[in-house]
Backbone of each chain as ProteinMPNN parsed JSONL, in Angstrom:
{"seq_chain_A": "EIVLTQSPDFQSVTPKEKVTITCRASQSIGSSLHWYQQKPDQSPKLLIKYASQSISGVPSRFSGSGSGTDFTLTINSLEAEDAATYYCHQSSSLPSFGQGTKVEIK", "coords_chain_A": {"N_chain_A": [[91.656, 89.505, 100.541], [92.526, 86.274, 99.689], [91.813, 82.916, 100.33], [92.934, 80.235, 100.585], [92.235, 76.48, 101.279], [93.964, 73.587, 102.704], [93.461, 69.559, 102.075], [93.619, 66.313, 102.914], [95.493, 67.261, 106.317], [96.821, 65.709, 106.941], [98.291, 63.104, 105.355], [98.919, 59.478, 105.518], [100.595, 57.458, 103.866], [101.195, 54.651, 101.512], [104.042, 52.802, 100.01], [103.491, 53.086, 96.398], [100.733, 53.431, 96.276], [97.818, 55.533, 95.561], [98.077, 59.473, 96.059], [95.862, 61.693, 96.433], [95.488, 65.017, 96.783], [93.632, 68.333, 98.084], [92.662, 71.551, 96.943], [91.382, 74.41, 98.257], [89.782, 77.353, 97.338], [88.709, 80.76, 98.343], [87.895, 82.289, 96.63], [87.212, 82.691, 93.272], [89.582, 82.295, 91.14], [90.653, 80.832, 88.735], [92.891, 79.952, 86.753], [95.218, 80.053, 88.307], [96.977, 78.525, 89.873], [99.267, 76.637, 91.449], [101.319, 74.273, 92.641], [103.585, 72.889, 94.741], [106.684, 71.233, 96.561], [107.989, 70.451, 99.452], [110.566, 68.916, 100.921], [112.35, 67.915, 104.36], [113.892, 70.303, 106.056], [114.56, 71.658, 103.543], [114.428, 73.944, 100.718], [111.323, 74.908, 99.193], [109.962, 73.675, 96.163], [108.918, 73.779, 93.038], [106.196, 71.781, 91.929], [104.13, 71.814, 90.167], [102.692, 74.603, 87.47], [99.885, 76.533, 86.866], [97.51, 75.28, 88.11], [97.206, 72.85, 86.0], [99.806, 72.443, 85.026], [102.836, 70.861, 83.476], [105.817, 70.703, 84.968], [109.454, 70.878, 83.79], [111.877, 68.405, 84.577], [110.565, 67.661, 86.644], [108.741, 64.848, 87.882], [106.666, 62.197, 86.284], [104.299, 61.426, 87.495], [103.324, 62.66, 89.155], [100.523, 64.868, 88.971], [98.362, 67.535, 88.14], [94.642, 69.376, 88.354], [91.579, 71.103, 87.602], [90.306, 74.251, 88.411], [88.982, 77.482, 88.803], [87.597, 77.422, 91.913], [88.105, 74.957, 92.794], [90.641, 72.812, 93.383], [92.924, 70.213, 92.576], [96.103, 67.975, 93.704], [97.472, 65.331, 92.122], [99.268, 62.259, 93.012], [100.471, 60.078, 91.597], [101.079, 56.559, 92.446], [102.656, 56.387, 94.865], [105.884, 56.942, 95.89], [108.669, 56.348, 97.996], [110.492, 58.717, 98.427], [108.807, 60.688, 97.839], [107.702, 61.84, 100.117], [106.965, 64.337, 102.092], [105.797, 68.112, 102.888], [103.334, 69.182, 100.946], [102.467, 72.345, 99.518], [100.129, 74.256, 98.287], [99.033, 77.275, 96.046], [98.288, 80.384, 95.326], [98.068, 82.596, 92.729], [96.459, 84.993, 91.842], [95.219, 87.272, 93.22], [97.192, 89.288, 95.367], [99.618, 87.492, 96.45], [99.332, 83.843, 98.51], [99.546, 81.266, 100.419], [98.219, 77.736, 100.714], [97.945, 76.14, 103.931], [99.592, 73.62, 103.971], [100.253, 70.207, 103.108], [100.897, 67.603, 104.852], [102.645, 64.493, 103.7], [103.278, 61.438, 104.663], [105.062, 58.636, 104.356], [104.251, 54.849, 105.094]], "CA_chain_A": [[92.156, 88.305, 100.53], [91.956, 84.868, 99.012], [92.507, 81.819, 101.481], [93.127, 78.554, 100.274], [92.256, 75.174, 102.462], [93.898, 72.426, 102.013], [92.621, 68.519, 102.561], [93.713, 66.411, 104.797], [96.183, 68.534, 106.948], [98.268, 64.875, 107.079], [98.078, 61.416, 104.855], [99.972, 58.446, 105.905], [100.72, 56.523, 102.572], [102.064, 52.887, 101.552], [104.094, 53.072, 98.502], [102.164, 52.652, 95.447], [99.323, 53.593, 96.46], [97.684, 56.825, 94.702], [97.462, 60.262, 96.964], [95.12, 62.981, 96.07], [95.424, 66.597, 97.747], [93.111, 68.929, 97.026], [93.224, 73.127, 97.457], [89.975, 75.262, 97.48], [89.737, 78.443, 96.926], [87.714, 81.52, 98.906], [86.79, 82.736, 95.535], [87.162, 81.797, 91.826], [91.4, 82.064, 91.115], [90.509, 80.946, 87.306], [94.188, 78.635, 86.851], [96.282, 80.968, 89.074], [97.316, 77.86, 91.178], [100.752, 76.506, 91.964], [101.699, 73.376, 93.88], [104.985, 73.112, 95.658], [106.765, 70.273, 97.604], [108.752, 71.442, 100.25], [111.589, 67.967, 101.784], [112.589, 68.694, 105.405], [115.167, 71.471, 105.876], [114.715, 71.718, 102.392], [113.282, 74.848, 100.386], [109.991, 74.963, 98.133], [110.218, 72.726, 94.934], [107.757, 73.792, 92.073], [105.84, 70.73, 91.065], [102.56, 72.109, 89.168], [101.814, 75.741, 87.347], [98.753, 77.064, 86.566], [96.693, 74.187, 88.025], [97.546, 71.637, 85.359], [100.925, 72.529, 83.554], [103.892, 70.064, 84.505], [107.177, 71.178, 84.975], [110.592, 69.939, 83.264], [112.331, 67.44, 85.241], [109.108, 66.623, 88.097], [108.406, 63.097, 87.802], [105.66, 62.305, 85.66], [103.417, 60.614, 88.419], [103.006, 64.185, 90.095], [99.582, 65.923, 88.073], [97.12, 68.928, 89.016], [93.776, 69.697, 88.123], [90.731, 71.936, 88.839], [89.812, 75.488, 87.643], [87.851, 78.644, 89.536], [87.78, 77.45, 93.016], [88.646, 73.482, 93.313], [92.214, 71.417, 92.277], [93.967, 68.475, 93.229], [97.268, 67.855, 92.785], [97.309, 63.75, 92.374], [100.363, 61.177, 92.682], [100.457, 58.76, 90.775], [102.327, 55.179, 92.312], [104.129, 57.555, 95.572], [107.459, 56.867, 96.266], [109.349, 56.975, 98.936], [111.006, 59.777, 97.98], [107.724, 61.481, 98.299], [107.298, 62.183, 101.812], [106.788, 66.156, 101.849], [104.808, 68.958, 102.851], [102.842, 69.75, 99.705], [101.468, 73.889, 99.742], [99.214, 75.39, 96.766], [99.526, 78.934, 96.426], [97.52, 81.139, 94.433], [98.808, 83.939, 92.063], [95.665, 85.363, 90.949], [95.808, 88.309, 93.696], [98.162, 88.913, 96.424], [99.566, 85.656, 96.934], [98.687, 83.3, 99.782], [99.541, 79.757, 100.191], [97.336, 76.611, 102.142], [98.357, 75.822, 105.503], [100.413, 72.632, 103.662], [99.305, 68.747, 103.637], [101.803, 66.8, 105.098], [102.517, 62.916, 103.535], [103.986, 60.237, 105.263], [105.088, 57.141, 104.004], [103.949, 54.251, 106.049]], "C_chain_A": [[92.003, 87.094, 100.19], [92.809, 83.808, 100.243], [92.111, 81.279, 100.293], [93.187, 77.651, 101.891], [92.737, 74.131, 101.991], [93.37, 71.017, 102.13], [93.633, 67.359, 102.084], [94.887, 67.373, 104.866], [97.471, 67.218, 106.692], [97.371, 63.612, 106.377], [99.206, 60.601, 105.126], [99.566, 57.498, 105.121], [101.727, 54.905, 102.521], [102.681, 53.293, 100.164], [103.653, 52.489, 97.584], [101.002, 53.279, 95.142], [99.258, 55.628, 95.66], [97.3, 58.18, 95.952], [96.827, 61.189, 96.238], [95.697, 63.839, 97.265], [94.494, 67.653, 97.248], [93.115, 70.505, 98.072], [91.769, 73.466, 97.429], [90.004, 76.386, 97.758], [88.879, 79.769, 97.559], [86.986, 81.861, 97.917], [87.431, 82.347, 94.275], [88.608, 82.479, 91.633], [91.026, 81.763, 89.657], [91.412, 79.634, 87.401], [95.544, 79.121, 87.617], [96.525, 79.963, 89.986], [98.248, 77.206, 90.983], [100.871, 75.324, 92.904], [102.986, 73.205, 93.888], [105.037, 72.242, 96.17], [108.252, 71.058, 98.279], [109.273, 69.89, 101.538], [111.334, 68.885, 103.103], [113.884, 69.111, 105.189], [115.385, 72.036, 104.404], [114.33, 73.376, 101.847], [112.283, 74.24, 99.499], [110.645, 74.622, 96.616], [108.577, 73.043, 94.046], [107.207, 73.098, 91.7], [105.012, 70.995, 89.971], [102.75, 73.549, 88.645], [100.702, 75.693, 87.077], [97.681, 75.783, 86.263], [96.941, 72.663, 87.52], [99.005, 71.466, 84.781], [102.481, 71.158, 84.152], [105.242, 70.989, 84.535], [108.187, 70.257, 84.834], [110.69, 69.491, 84.753], [111.851, 66.516, 86.847], [108.852, 65.468, 87.171], [106.864, 63.045, 87.357], [104.405, 61.978, 86.342], [102.658, 61.615, 89.166], [101.811, 64.94, 88.435], [98.784, 67.067, 89.104], [95.985, 69.08, 88.197], [93.05, 70.402, 88.131], [90.785, 73.409, 88.166], [88.869, 76.278, 88.528], [88.219, 78.178, 91.139], [88.107, 75.828, 93.705], [89.604, 72.922, 92.628], [92.284, 70.813, 92.972], [94.948, 68.702, 92.731], [97.034, 65.618, 93.214], [98.977, 63.075, 92.31], [100.288, 60.019, 92.808], [101.683, 57.678, 91.754], [103.538, 56.183, 93.521], [104.995, 55.715, 95.707], [108.186, 57.1, 97.884], [110.052, 58.292, 99.011], [110.061, 61.48, 97.847], [107.472, 61.95, 99.268], [107.631, 63.452, 101.843], [106.178, 66.279, 102.35], [104.104, 69.253, 101.438], [101.516, 71.196, 100.119], [101.06, 73.617, 97.996], [99.515, 76.819, 97.191], [98.819, 79.469, 95.166], [98.158, 82.62, 93.876], [98.037, 85.053, 91.767], [95.205, 86.677, 91.193], [96.977, 88.328, 94.471], [98.894, 87.78, 96.733], [99.393, 85.15, 98.115], [98.71, 81.799, 99.319], [98.503, 78.777, 101.013], [97.869, 76.508, 102.588], [99.064, 74.134, 104.843], [99.473, 71.182, 103.952], [100.254, 68.115, 103.669], [101.919, 64.852, 104.836], [103.673, 62.008, 103.895], [104.001, 58.664, 104.641], [105.152, 55.94, 104.974], [104.843, 53.426, 105.79]], "O_chain_A": [[90.881, 86.751, 100.56], [93.91, 83.903, 100.785], [91.35, 81.605, 99.382], [93.73, 77.866, 102.974], [92.233, 73.591, 101.006], [92.21, 71.268, 102.456], [94.326, 67.449, 101.071], [95.274, 68.095, 103.947], [98.638, 67.456, 106.381], [96.235, 63.237, 106.67], [100.357, 61.008, 104.973], [98.586, 56.779, 105.312], [102.568, 54.376, 103.248], [102.066, 53.949, 99.323], [103.34, 51.309, 97.741], [100.455, 53.568, 94.078], [100.107, 56.483, 95.407], [96.357, 57.976, 96.717], [97.424, 61.51, 95.21], [96.194, 63.472, 98.33], [94.517, 67.907, 96.044], [93.387, 70.659, 99.262], [90.999, 72.882, 96.666], [90.429, 76.476, 98.91], [87.874, 79.72, 96.85], [85.755, 81.859, 97.952], [88.332, 81.519, 94.402], [88.601, 83.549, 92.242], [91.107, 82.859, 89.102], [91.039, 78.566, 87.886], [96.663, 78.622, 87.498], [96.321, 80.347, 91.137], [98.194, 76.983, 89.773], [100.449, 75.51, 94.046], [103.558, 73.425, 92.821], [103.964, 71.795, 96.575], [109.115, 71.817, 97.839], [108.708, 69.705, 102.616], [110.666, 69.912, 103.222], [114.76, 68.617, 104.478], [116.319, 72.798, 104.154], [113.889, 74.078, 102.757], [112.441, 73.088, 99.094], [111.596, 75.197, 96.087], [107.462, 72.634, 94.369], [107.312, 73.291, 90.489], [105.181, 70.428, 88.892], [103.133, 74.141, 89.655], [100.297, 74.533, 86.997], [97.196, 75.348, 85.219], [96.919, 71.633, 88.193], [99.329, 70.462, 84.146], [102.767, 70.883, 85.317], [105.314, 72.048, 83.911], [108.182, 69.152, 85.378], [110.053, 69.861, 85.739], [112.247, 65.617, 87.59], [108.806, 65.38, 85.944], [105.982, 63.693, 87.921], [103.375, 62.268, 85.732], [101.563, 61.431, 89.697], [102.192, 65.323, 87.329], [98.713, 67.269, 90.316], [96.303, 68.893, 87.022], [93.489, 71.147, 89.007], [91.545, 73.473, 87.2], [87.922, 75.65, 89.001], [89.258, 78.677, 91.571], [88.303, 75.62, 94.902], [89.508, 72.565, 91.454], [91.719, 70.799, 94.065], [95.114, 69.347, 91.696], [96.621, 64.978, 94.182], [99.772, 63.528, 91.487], [100.114, 59.189, 93.701], [102.887, 57.932, 91.78], [104.687, 56.553, 93.283], [104.872, 54.49, 95.667], [108.045, 58.062, 98.64], [109.96, 58.824, 100.118], [110.382, 62.667, 97.795], [106.659, 62.858, 99.094], [108.808, 63.682, 101.567], [105.515, 65.325, 102.755], [104.976, 69.794, 100.759], [100.4, 71.186, 100.638], [101.537, 73.045, 97.016], [100.009, 77.326, 98.199], [98.874, 78.88, 94.087], [98.618, 83.519, 94.58], [98.614, 86.091, 91.444], [94.827, 87.404, 90.274], [97.802, 87.431, 94.299], [98.344, 87.088, 97.59], [99.266, 85.998, 98.998], [98.189, 81.257, 98.344], [98.014, 79.251, 102.038], [98.955, 76.702, 102.042], [98.84, 73.317, 105.736], [98.47, 71.027, 104.648], [100.757, 67.861, 102.574], [101.395, 64.052, 105.61], [104.794, 61.974, 103.386], [103.098, 57.832, 104.547], [106.122, 55.956, 105.733], [105.024, 52.458, 106.529]]}, "seq_chain_B": "EVQLVESGGGLVQPGGSLRLSCAASGFTFSSYAMSWVRQAPGKGLEWVSAISGSGGSTYYADSVKGRFTISRDNSKNTLYLQMNSLRAEDTAVYYCAKDDGLIAVAGYAFDIWGQGTMVTVSS", "coords_chain_B": {"N_chain_B": [[124.001, 77.642, 85.74], [120.441, 78.509, 87.285], [120.352, 80.387, 90.348], [119.726, 81.316, 93.127], [120.719, 83.085, 96.216], [120.623, 84.033, 99.5], [121.335, 86.159, 102.238], [122.421, 87.624, 105.025], [120.869, 87.336, 107.795], [120.027, 86.689, 111.07], [120.155, 87.055, 114.478], [118.729, 89.251, 116.083], [117.448, 92.263, 117.957], [114.088, 93.16, 119.624], [112.025, 95.248, 117.394], [114.126, 96.078, 116.341], [116.587, 96.449, 113.69], [117.112, 94.63, 109.736], [118.986, 94.068, 107.055], [117.686, 91.887, 104.382], [119.657, 90.151, 101.614], [119.569, 88.871, 98.165], [121.36, 87.153, 96.084], [121.107, 86.793, 92.603], [121.772, 84.461, 90.223], [122.375, 83.032, 86.542], [120.354, 83.908, 85.112], [118.609, 86.369, 83.082], [117.968, 88.813, 85.252], [116.835, 91.171, 85.016], [114.624, 90.693, 83.895], [112.702, 89.261, 85.412], [109.995, 89.595, 87.765], [110.147, 89.337, 91.254], [110.378, 87.811, 94.567], [109.602, 87.889, 98.021], [109.048, 85.142, 100.49], [107.911, 83.748, 103.698], [108.772, 81.535, 106.538], [107.536, 80.603, 109.34], [109.431, 78.934, 112.336], [108.671, 75.255, 112.163], [105.979, 76.198, 110.814], [103.744, 76.69, 107.995], [103.852, 78.277, 104.931], [104.416, 81.885, 103.966], [103.444, 84.578, 102.297], [105.549, 87.556, 101.78], [106.242, 89.901, 100.322], [106.946, 91.452, 97.181], [108.451, 92.759, 94.071], [108.283, 94.232, 90.955], [109.918, 93.285, 87.688], [111.338, 95.975, 86.799], [111.745, 97.39, 89.001], [109.704, 99.426, 89.433], [107.726, 98.523, 90.761], [106.031, 97.85, 93.822], [104.406, 95.297, 96.367], [103.165, 93.833, 99.41], [102.573, 92.264, 102.128], [99.865, 92.711, 104.452], [100.916, 92.174, 106.853], [103.704, 93.511, 107.015], [103.375, 96.23, 106.083], [104.856, 99.305, 105.794], [106.673, 98.7, 107.565], [108.794, 96.621, 106.427], [111.168, 97.115, 103.472], [111.144, 96.541, 100.283], [113.353, 96.155, 97.475], [115.524, 96.566, 94.664], [118.69, 96.203, 92.995], [119.414, 96.224, 89.585], [121.833, 96.377, 88.369], [123.628, 94.812, 90.095], [122.488, 92.2, 90.265], [121.146, 91.518, 92.524], [118.706, 91.011, 94.95], [116.529, 93.102, 97.85], [115.658, 93.085, 101.207], [114.28, 95.369, 103.456], [114.446, 95.289, 106.8], [112.685, 96.733, 109.414], [111.664, 97.874, 112.419], [111.252, 95.215, 114.224], [109.924, 92.037, 115.178], [108.656, 90.023, 117.586], [107.068, 88.094, 116.17], [107.711, 87.752, 113.527], [110.029, 86.192, 113.142], [111.541, 83.876, 111.973], [112.222, 81.359, 108.571], [113.849, 83.613, 105.331], [112.961, 83.131, 102.499], [114.003, 84.307, 98.917], [112.198, 84.328, 95.805], [111.949, 83.65, 92.531], [109.826, 84.935, 90.765], [107.76, 83.795, 87.605], [107.611, 85.868, 85.709], [107.241, 88.776, 84.132], [106.159, 90.776, 85.038], [105.175, 91.686, 88.797], [103.171, 90.402, 91.182], [101.43, 89.224, 89.102], [100.203, 86.79, 88.882], [102.028, 84.832, 88.387], [104.117, 81.823, 88.853], [106.293, 80.769, 91.415], [108.904, 80.049, 90.557], [111.558, 79.251, 91.181], [113.42, 78.807, 94.062], [115.567, 80.031, 97.013], [118.074, 79.02, 98.95], [117.286, 79.883, 101.407], [117.533, 82.399, 104.706], [117.729, 82.258, 107.727], [115.515, 84.579, 110.412], [115.864, 85.808, 113.643], [113.807, 87.002, 115.897], [114.952, 88.378, 119.012], [114.974, 89.162, 122.771]], "CA_chain_B": [[122.739, 77.185, 86.668], [119.89, 79.34, 87.601], [120.897, 80.163, 91.325], [119.328, 82.262, 94.148], [121.696, 82.441, 97.272], [119.862, 84.889, 100.532], [122.583, 86.25, 103.425], [121.798, 88.689, 105.96], [119.924, 86.876, 108.273], [120.733, 86.825, 112.025], [119.106, 87.18, 115.854], [118.132, 90.77, 116.117], [116.256, 92.944, 119.152], [112.725, 93.226, 119.097], [112.141, 96.585, 117.657], [115.729, 96.295, 115.513], [116.724, 96.013, 112.136], [117.45, 93.882, 109.472], [118.704, 94.19, 105.903], [118.121, 90.627, 104.106], [120.146, 90.254, 100.384], [119.421, 87.83, 97.314], [121.757, 87.215, 95.118], [121.079, 85.434, 92.053], [122.759, 83.785, 88.875], [122.303, 82.107, 85.641], [119.258, 84.419, 84.365], [118.803, 87.746, 83.501], [117.252, 89.189, 86.982], [115.913, 92.145, 84.947], [113.275, 90.476, 83.103], [111.647, 88.858, 86.24], [109.415, 89.811, 89.253], [111.061, 88.764, 92.721], [109.211, 87.709, 96.052], [110.37, 87.386, 99.441], [108.313, 84.333, 101.156], [109.055, 83.339, 105.037], [108.603, 80.835, 106.765], [108.335, 80.639, 111.003], [109.765, 77.548, 112.429], [107.599, 74.594, 112.031], [104.654, 76.377, 110.402], [103.468, 77.088, 106.491], [104.544, 79.361, 103.54], [103.709, 83.213, 104.019], [104.456, 85.529, 101.339], [105.589, 88.815, 102.292], [106.62, 91.162, 99.534], [106.789, 91.592, 95.601], [108.693, 93.826, 93.134], [108.395, 93.977, 89.605], [111.667, 93.436, 87.554], [112.117, 97.27, 86.715], [111.686, 97.721, 90.726], [108.826, 100.142, 89.94], [105.991, 98.178, 91.25], [106.033, 96.656, 95.006], [103.729, 94.941, 97.015], [103.52, 94.112, 100.425], [101.911, 91.612, 102.931], [99.41, 93.22, 105.836], [101.46, 91.939, 108.574], [104.71, 93.462, 106.886], [103.263, 96.786, 105.838], [105.392, 100.286, 106.86], [107.967, 97.765, 108.302], [109.735, 96.257, 105.313], [110.736, 97.326, 102.461], [111.653, 95.638, 98.939], [113.953, 97.163, 96.15], [116.423, 95.573, 93.604], [119.654, 96.613, 91.992], [119.494, 95.115, 89.055], [122.941, 95.832, 88.066], [124.144, 93.905, 90.987], [121.705, 91.303, 90.254], [120.575, 91.75, 93.89], [116.974, 91.75, 95.481], [117.066, 93.487, 98.899], [114.531, 93.274, 102.026], [114.852, 96.106, 104.55], [113.24, 95.029, 107.74], [112.569, 97.589, 110.562], [110.677, 97.59, 113.403], [110.953, 93.892, 114.063], [108.765, 91.824, 116.368], [109.128, 87.889, 117.705], [106.484, 87.397, 115.494], [108.427, 87.84, 112.26], [110.676, 85.439, 113.275], [111.003, 83.089, 110.367], [113.325, 81.475, 107.333], [113.113, 84.113, 104.776], [113.412, 82.861, 101.466], [113.35, 84.712, 97.835], [111.573, 83.116, 94.91], [111.794, 84.148, 91.193], [108.697, 84.946, 89.709], [108.206, 83.25, 86.276], [107.856, 86.597, 84.9], [108.126, 90.454, 84.62], [105.125, 92.373, 86.226], [104.888, 91.229, 89.936], [101.609, 89.87, 91.606], [100.163, 88.867, 87.533], [99.252, 85.651, 88.324], [103.015, 84.049, 88.215], [104.411, 80.646, 90.133], [107.676, 80.95, 92.28], [109.609, 79.103, 89.608], [112.873, 78.942, 91.641], [113.773, 79.292, 95.667], [117.234, 80.205, 97.332], [118.04, 78.177, 100.238], [116.778, 80.574, 103.279], [118.065, 83.06, 105.695], [117.102, 82.786, 109.484], [115.607, 86.173, 111.375], [115.478, 85.338, 115.002], [113.937, 88.24, 116.553], [114.288, 87.765, 120.488], [116.154, 89.671, 123.304]], "C_chain_B": [[122.075, 78.584, 87.146], [119.784, 79.292, 89.115], [120.176, 81.509, 92.013], [120.141, 82.071, 95.407], [120.945, 84.186, 98.322], [121.234, 85.042, 101.428], [121.547, 87.317, 103.954], [121.167, 88.198, 107.2], [120.655, 86.906, 109.705], [119.728, 86.948, 113.387], [119.583, 88.993, 115.767], [117.047, 91.386, 117.505], [114.694, 93.0, 118.713], [112.637, 94.937, 119.102], [113.784, 97.161, 116.846], [115.991, 96.202, 114.348], [117.474, 95.557, 111.535], [117.746, 93.844, 108.116], [118.927, 92.318, 105.243], [118.97, 90.711, 102.256], [120.245, 89.066, 99.615], [120.397, 87.332, 96.258], [121.375, 86.507, 93.883], [122.151, 85.781, 90.336], [122.103, 83.357, 87.946], [120.759, 82.556, 85.07], [118.784, 85.847, 83.942], [117.637, 87.968, 84.285], [116.601, 90.526, 86.506], [114.597, 92.288, 84.662], [112.601, 89.841, 83.783], [111.617, 89.619, 87.567], [110.343, 88.794, 90.085], [110.192, 89.096, 93.935], [109.808, 87.403, 97.236], [109.008, 86.32, 100.049], [109.034, 83.786, 102.227], [107.916, 82.234, 105.323], [108.411, 80.068, 108.426], [108.336, 79.097, 110.841], [108.345, 76.77, 112.136], [106.186, 74.886, 111.359], [104.801, 76.312, 108.446], [103.969, 78.211, 105.744], [103.797, 80.671, 104.128], [104.634, 84.292, 103.424], [104.32, 87.143, 101.711], [105.508, 89.982, 101.711], [107.031, 90.48, 98.288], [107.563, 92.769, 94.818], [108.651, 93.031, 91.746], [110.207, 93.603, 89.061], [112.288, 94.742, 87.058], [112.532, 97.297, 87.769], [110.652, 99.008, 91.167], [107.483, 100.231, 90.451], [106.72, 97.615, 92.6], [104.844, 96.32, 95.687], [104.262, 94.668, 98.758], [102.447, 93.188, 101.312], [101.021, 92.896, 103.849], [100.419, 93.309, 106.911], [103.014, 92.665, 108.142], [104.834, 95.474, 106.12], [104.008, 97.864, 106.089], [106.195, 99.665, 107.634], [108.639, 97.847, 107.291], [109.576, 97.274, 103.783], [111.632, 96.418, 101.627], [111.793, 96.514, 97.697], [114.827, 95.871, 95.656], [117.564, 96.287, 92.923], [119.772, 95.723, 90.738], [120.793, 95.05, 88.074], [124.021, 95.178, 88.853], [123.665, 92.226, 90.694], [120.966, 90.534, 91.346], [119.267, 92.181, 94.248], [117.509, 92.383, 97.459], [115.346, 93.602, 99.651], [115.23, 93.874, 103.508], [113.915, 95.418, 105.482], [113.206, 96.096, 109.354], [111.468, 97.534, 111.754], [110.152, 96.01, 114.1], [110.233, 93.253, 115.607], [108.998, 90.099, 116.299], [108.313, 87.399, 116.073], [107.097, 87.092, 113.48], [109.746, 87.08, 112.304], [110.741, 84.062, 112.421], [112.404, 82.545, 109.317], [112.851, 82.661, 106.142], [113.79, 83.585, 103.586], [112.953, 84.083, 100.169], [113.513, 84.075, 96.773], [111.205, 84.557, 93.661], [110.469, 83.67, 90.442], [108.958, 84.838, 88.298], [107.694, 84.078, 85.448], [107.83, 87.928, 85.136], [107.635, 90.929, 85.642], [105.456, 91.046, 87.741], [103.63, 91.403, 90.335], [100.083, 89.777, 89.983], [99.952, 87.869, 87.413], [100.782, 84.611, 88.184], [103.315, 82.902, 89.251], [105.537, 81.552, 90.553], [108.17, 79.706, 91.294], [111.2, 78.248, 90.249], [112.899, 80.028, 92.845], [114.752, 79.323, 95.955], [116.408, 79.351, 98.387], [117.216, 78.826, 101.805], [117.963, 80.985, 104.016], [117.568, 82.654, 106.839], [117.38, 83.543, 110.079], [115.294, 85.404, 112.138], [115.347, 86.684, 115.496], [113.685, 87.946, 118.303], [115.013, 88.424, 121.091], [116.759, 88.592, 124.538]], "O_chain_B": [[122.749, 79.588, 87.376], [119.186, 78.293, 89.517], [120.118, 82.587, 91.422], [120.305, 80.9, 95.746], [120.856, 85.268, 97.744], [122.117, 84.186, 101.364], [120.442, 87.706, 103.576], [120.855, 89.225, 107.802], [121.864, 87.133, 109.661], [118.512, 86.923, 113.2], [120.606, 89.589, 115.429], [116.001, 90.829, 117.839], [114.28, 92.882, 117.56], [112.912, 95.722, 120.009], [114.317, 98.271, 116.842], [115.103, 95.497, 113.868], [118.626, 95.601, 111.968], [116.709, 93.534, 107.529], [119.91, 91.619, 105.491], [118.561, 91.733, 101.704], [120.894, 88.143, 100.108], [119.721, 87.06, 95.266], [121.283, 85.304, 94.128], [122.772, 86.671, 89.754], [120.939, 83.159, 88.292], [120.015, 81.681, 84.627], [118.566, 86.512, 84.955], [116.534, 87.458, 84.083], [115.877, 91.108, 87.313], [113.756, 93.165, 84.862], [111.575, 89.507, 83.191], [112.53, 90.087, 88.247], [111.01, 87.826, 89.718], [109.564, 90.108, 94.244], [110.621, 86.479, 97.26], [107.903, 86.86, 100.009], [110.204, 83.406, 102.174], [106.819, 82.015, 104.809], [109.081, 79.071, 108.695], [107.817, 78.318, 110.042], [107.254, 77.306, 111.938], [105.325, 74.007, 111.32], [105.795, 75.95, 107.816], [104.584, 79.082, 106.359], [102.712, 80.557, 104.697], [105.754, 84.731, 103.683], [103.28, 87.78, 101.877], [104.946, 90.966, 102.19], [107.38, 89.302, 98.212], [107.103, 93.881, 95.078], [108.854, 91.851, 91.46], [111.258, 93.632, 89.701], [113.503, 94.804, 86.874], [113.758, 97.24, 87.86], [110.532, 99.534, 92.273], [106.613, 101.09, 90.591], [107.799, 97.027, 92.537], [104.033, 97.242, 95.601], [105.301, 95.085, 99.271], [101.283, 93.518, 101.087], [101.553, 94.005, 103.897], [100.679, 94.26, 107.649], [103.802, 92.402, 109.05], [105.896, 95.98, 105.756], [104.161, 97.659, 107.293], [106.457, 100.313, 108.647], [109.171, 98.919, 107.001], [108.631, 97.84, 103.233], [112.568, 95.734, 102.041], [110.992, 97.23, 97.097], [114.847, 94.701, 96.039], [117.157, 97.133, 92.127], [120.197, 94.573, 90.846], [120.979, 94.159, 87.244], [125.151, 94.999, 88.398], [124.393, 91.253, 90.888], [120.396, 89.445, 91.283], [118.75, 93.274, 94.017], [118.542, 92.102, 98.065], [114.294, 93.963, 99.123], [116.069, 93.415, 104.283], [112.808, 95.013, 105.129], [113.97, 95.805, 110.275], [110.385, 96.973, 111.582], [108.994, 95.723, 114.403], [110.087, 93.799, 116.7], [109.337, 89.305, 115.421], [108.754, 86.674, 115.182], [106.737, 86.309, 112.602], [110.576, 87.377, 111.444], [109.767, 83.311, 112.38], [113.445, 83.201, 109.281], [111.643, 82.753, 105.927], [115.02, 83.542, 103.542], [111.891, 84.7, 100.255], [114.497, 83.381, 96.514], [110.655, 85.657, 93.718], [110.145, 82.645, 89.843], [109.881, 85.399, 87.708], [107.232, 83.601, 84.411], [108.299, 88.376, 86.183], [108.108, 91.348, 86.698], [105.843, 89.884, 87.628], [102.958, 92.368, 89.973], [98.885, 90.01, 89.826], [99.551, 87.441, 86.33], [100.514, 83.468, 87.814], [102.841, 82.974, 90.385], [105.724, 82.716, 90.199], [107.749, 78.554, 91.399], [111.721, 77.177, 89.938], [112.652, 81.233, 92.889], [115.422, 78.581, 95.236], [115.24, 79.076, 98.657], [116.785, 78.298, 102.83], [119.036, 80.385, 104.087], [116.364, 82.883, 106.725], [118.507, 83.798, 110.502], [114.623, 84.408, 111.867], [116.291, 87.469, 115.593], [112.665, 87.48, 118.811], [116.03, 88.673, 120.445], [117.8, 88.862, 125.137]]}, "name": "protein", "num_of_chains": 2, "seq": "EIVLTQSPDFQSVTPKEKVTITCRASQSIGSSLHWYQQKPDQSPKLLIKYASQSISGVPSRFSGSGSGTDFTLTINSLEAEDAATYYCHQSSSLPSFGQGTKVEIKEVQLVESGGGLVQPGGSLRLSCAASGFTFSSYAMSWVRQAPGKGLEWVSAISGSGGSTYYADSVKGRFTISRDNSKNTLYLQMNSLRAEDTAVYYCAKDDGLIAVAGYAFDIWGQGTMVTVSS"}
């Protein structure tokens, strides 16, 4: 089983600030790493796939990077609507998710 | 519009059974693997099960293996999850999710999610 560890667990950020969330895999997963945004009482939404590929309709302030075991989700110039919990997900073997990172707007 | 709509959740006693359904529309259902993902109240996401586009290959998390069965009816564009021997720890919102490829557990992202259906296991 591949374990994904996200950091931080919680982040309080002011609008327009840059947010960086990391996801570390317990073994190499290549680029089979995806990021989701989940707002309260909503289902998850795909933000970035295969570590760095953008998704149609997702604002360009969201970007991803990394390969192997270390990955990063970056939100440039945070907006109030970005308040949510963010999850990474690996699909290199049986799927697993990180524990989530809650982003709060100050 | 691509859409997934789950149904079948509810309150069930420990040891009981429930069958969830997920109706798909807006895409060629048989061309994509599908998965079930659950989320216990206030907790994170947990992958439960996956099935290939043809239905010929299925996969399960250890936590549900032997108790849950995933299946699909491509003629009805519907995904199912039969849940037996339910436990309190199975209490969660259950989401169906579309893989962005045909083969299950083959590196794909979950590009479309349903709204979820709540399953509560309690006496």
